[in-house]
Phi, psi and omega in degrees: 000156179288150176297134179090355179273159179274133180254129176279113184288319184243088181294329180298317178296321178296317179297317179297321178296319179295322179298336182274349183285147176274178185300317180297318179294322178294320177296319178297314179297319178299317179299317178298317181294315180298316178298319180294318178296321178296319179297318179295317179296319179294320178296320178296315180296319179297318178297316179295328180299330182292348178283347186237152177222158178304131180096348178297144175271126184228162176226153177201160177276127177283174182298336179270002178092355178280145176283125177249145177230151179185197183241144177290124176268318188201147172260113180269185181295315183241346185227171176243126176278127183235130172265115183276163182298337181273009175090005179264162177240135182232146168255116190238137174297137184300333180293340182268353184265149172228139174292138177253125182265000000 
């Protein structure tokens, strides 16, 4: 577990408590979990975005498996806009990018 996170000591008790919830309570709990996962993913993407700056040379695997390289044009909310050497523009998740030295 991550430092600072809450650890469920007795998972069996947690599972048993969940088994007692009705459909409305389960839907509410599911909504809370999904929102929390989205927040964690967004925080991770934001952290990764700090690794890149406009003009950086980056590489990533294209949909066909070929390595593409280009320059960072813009840092968007969830993606990085990259102008590749072949003249195309891609919006790429920061987790898929690598700096090219």
